[in-house]
KOLNUDREN-408768 format. One line per 3 residues: their letters; for each residue x negated, y negated, z of N, C-alpha, C. Coordinates in nm, 2 decimals, m for minus. Layout:
N
a	X,Y,Z,X,Y,Z,X,Y,Z | ...
END
This chain:
58
myt	m0.10,0.12,m0.03,0.01,0.01,m0.01,m0.07,m0.13,0.02 | m0.21,m0.13,0.06,m0.30,m0.25,0.09,m0.33,m0.26,m0.05 | m0.37,m0.17,m0.14,m0.44,m0.18,m0.28,m0.30,m0.24,m0.37
vrl	m0.19,m0.19,m0.36,m0.10,m0.28,m0.43,m0.07,m0.43,m0.39 | m0.06,m0.43,m0.28,m0.06,m0.59,m0.22,m0.16,m0.67,m0.27 | m0.30,m0.61,m0.27,m0.42,m0.69,m0.31,m0.43,m0.70,m0.47
sal	m0.37,m0.58,m0.54,m0.38,m0.62,m0.68,m0.27,m0.70,m0.71 | m0.15,m0.69,m0.64,m0.03,m0.82,m0.69,m0.09,m0.98,m0.67 | m0.16,m0.99,m0.55,m0.22,m1.11,m0.53,m0.32,m1.16,m0.65
lli	m0.39,m1.08,m0.66,m0.47,m1.09,m0.76,m0.41,m1.14,m0.92 | m0.34,m1.04,m0.93,m0.25,m1.09,m1.06,m0.18,m1.22,m1.07 | m0.13,m1.27,m0.96,m0.08,m1.38,m0.90,m0.15,m1.48,m0.93
vlt	m0.30,m1.51,m0.85,m0.40,m1.60,m0.86,m0.43,m1.59,m1.01 | m0.44,m1.49,m1.11,m0.50,m1.50,m1.24,m0.41,m1.55,m1.32 | m0.26,m1.53,m1.28,m0.16,m1.56,m1.38,m0.14,m1.74,m1.35
lgi	m0.14,m1.78,m1.25,m0.17,m1.91,m1.18,m0.30,m2.00,m1.26 | m0.41,m1.94,m1.27,m0.48,m1.99,m1.34,m0.50,m2.00,m1.48 | m0.44,m1.89,m1.57,m0.38,m1.93,m1.69,m0.30,m2.02,m1.72
llg	m0.18,m2.03,m1.63,m0.10,m2.13,m1.65,m0.16,m2.26,m1.67 | m0.22,m2.27,m1.54,m0.29,m2.44,m1.53,m0.37,m2.46,m1.62 | m0.43,m2.36,m1.70,m0.51,m2.40,m1.80,m0.47,m2.43,m1.91
flg	m0.34,m2.33,m1.95,m0.29,m2.37,m2.07,m0.19,m2.45,m2.09 | m0.11,m2.48,m1.96,0.00,m2.53,m1.98,m0.03,m2.70,m1.91 | m0.12,m2.72,m1.84,m0.15,m2.83,m1.76,m0.10,m2.81,m1.62
wkv	m0.12,m2.88,m1.51,m0.06,m2.89,m1.40,0.07,m2.93,m1.36 | 0.12,m3.03,m1.44,0.22,m3.07,m1.42,0.35,m2.99,m1.47 | 0.33,m2.92,m1.59,0.42,m2.84,m1.66,0.42,m2.69,m1.53
alt	0.28,m2.65,m1.51,0.30,m2.53,m1.42,0.38,m2.53,m1.30 | 0.36,m2.67,m1.23,0.42,m2.71,m1.10,0.61,m2.72,m1.14 | 0.63,m2.76,m1.24,0.73,m2.76,m1.28,0.80,m2.64,m1.29
vlv	0.73,m2.55,m1.35,0.78,m2.38,m1.37,0.77,m2.31,m1.22 | 0.67,m2.34,m1.18,0.65,m2.25,m1.03,0.72,m2.28,m0.92 | 0.72,m2.43,m0.91,0.77,m2.46,m0.78,0.92,m2.39,m0.75
pli	1.03,m2.39,m0.83,1.15,m2.29,m0.84,1.13,m2.19,m0.80 | 1.04,m2.14,m0.85,1.04,m1.97,m0.84,1.00,m1.98,m0.69 | 0.87,m2.03,m0.65,0.84,m2.01,m0.52,0.94,m2.04,m0.41
fvw	1.04,m2.15,m0.42,1.14,m2.15,m0.35,1.23,m2.07,m0.34 | 1.28,m2.02,m0.46,1.38,m1.89,m0.46,1.29,m1.76,m0.41 | 1.16,m1.74,m0.40,1.11,m1.65,m0.30,1.11,m1.66,m0.18
lmn	1.08,m1.78,m0.15,1.11,m1.81,0.00,1.24,m1.77,0.07 | 1.35,m1.82,0.00,1.48,m1.82,0.01,1.53,m1.67,0.03 | 1.49,m1.58,m0.05,1.49,m1.46,m0.04,1.42,m1.37,0.07
wde	1.29,m1.40,0.09,1.24,m1.37,0.21,1.33,m1.39,0.33 | 1.33,m1.50,0.35,1.42,m1.56,0.49,1.54,m1.48,0.48 | 1.60,m1.48,0.38,1.75,m1.42,0.40,1.70,m1.25,0.45
ksy	1.61,m1.17,0.41,1.58,m1.04,0.43,1.54,m1.05,0.59 | 1.48,m1.14,0.64,1.43,m1.13,0.82,1.54,m1.17,0.86 | 1.62,m1.24,0.80,1.75,m1.29,0.89,1.85,m1.18,0.90
lkq	1.86,m1.09,0.76,1.95,m0.97,0.80,1.91,m0.85,0.87 | 1.80,m0.87,0.89,1.70,m0.77,0.97,1.76,m0.82,1.13 | 1.71,m0.91,1.15,1.70,m0.97,1.28,1.87,m0.94,1.31
qhe	1.96,m0.97,1.22,2.12,m0.97,1.27,2.13,m0.80,1.29 | 2.08,m0.74,1.20,2.06,m0.59,1.22,2.04,m0.53,1.36 | 1.93,m0.53,1.41,1.88,m0.53,1.53,1.97,m0.54,1.63
hhy	2.01,m0.69,1.66,2.10,m0.73,1.75,2.26,m0.68,1.75 | 2.30,m0.60,1.66,2.39,m0.56,1.62,2.45,m0.41,1.71 | 2.53,m0.41,1.80,2.53,m0.29,1.88,2.67,m0.20,1.81
y	2.64,m0.08,1.79,2.74,m0.01,1.74,2.83,0.08,1.87
END
Protein backbone atom coordinates (compact mmCIF):
# COMPACT_ATOMS: atom_id res chain seq x y z
CA UNK A 1 0.00 0.00 0.00
CA UNK A 2 2.88 2.36 0.76
CA UNK A 3 4.30 1.83 -2.72
CA UNK A 4 0.96 2.63 -4.35
CA UNK A 5 0.64 5.87 -2.37
CA UNK A 6 4.21 6.86 -3.15
CA UNK A 7 3.78 6.19 -6.86
CA UNK A 8 0.49 8.16 -6.88
CA UNK A 9 2.23 11.09 -5.22
CA UNK A 10 5.03 10.92 -7.77
CA UNK A 11 2.51 10.83 -10.61
CA UNK A 12 0.69 13.86 -9.20
CA UNK A 13 3.91 15.84 -8.86
CA UNK A 14 4.97 14.98 -12.40
CA UNK A 15 1.55 15.88 -13.78
CA UNK A 16 1.63 19.23 -11.98
CA UNK A 17 5.07 19.90 -13.43
CA UNK A 18 3.90 19.11 -16.95
CA UNK A 19 0.79 21.28 -16.57
CA UNK A 20 2.77 24.20 -15.21
CA UNK A 21 5.34 23.91 -17.97
CA UNK A 22 2.85 23.44 -20.79
CA UNK A 23 -0.05 25.70 -19.83
CA UNK A 24 1.50 28.24 -17.52
CA UNK A 25 0.77 28.74 -13.85
CA UNK A 26 -2.40 30.84 -14.21
CA UNK A 27 -4.22 28.30 -16.37
CA UNK A 28 -2.93 25.40 -14.26
CA UNK A 29 -4.29 27.06 -11.11
CA UNK A 30 -7.63 27.67 -12.81
CA UNK A 31 -7.90 23.97 -13.60
CA UNK A 32 -6.39 22.48 -10.44
CA UNK A 33 -7.90 24.59 -7.65
CA UNK A 34 -11.50 23.42 -8.23
CA UNK A 35 -10.30 19.81 -8.43
CA UNK A 36 -8.44 20.17 -5.15
CA UNK A 37 -11.51 21.68 -3.48
CA UNK A 38 -13.69 18.80 -4.68
CA UNK A 39 -11.14 16.29 -3.37
CA UNK A 40 -11.01 18.03 0.03
CA UNK A 41 -14.80 18.11 0.30
CA UNK A 42 -15.02 14.38 -0.48
CA UNK A 43 -12.29 13.59 2.04
CA UNK A 44 -14.04 15.64 4.72
CA UNK A 45 -17.36 13.94 3.97
CA UNK A 46 -15.77 10.49 4.37
CA UNK A 47 -14.27 11.39 7.74
CA UNK A 48 -17.58 12.92 8.87
CA UNK A 49 -19.54 9.80 7.90
CA UNK A 50 -16.99 7.58 9.64
CA UNK A 51 -17.26 9.66 12.81
CA UNK A 52 -21.06 9.55 12.69
CA UNK A 53 -20.99 5.78 12.21
CA UNK A 54 -18.69 5.31 15.22
CA UNK A 55 -21.01 7.31 17.49
CA UNK A 56 -24.18 5.57 16.34
CA UNK A 57 -25.37 2.91 18.76
CA UNK A 58 -27.46 0.01 17.53
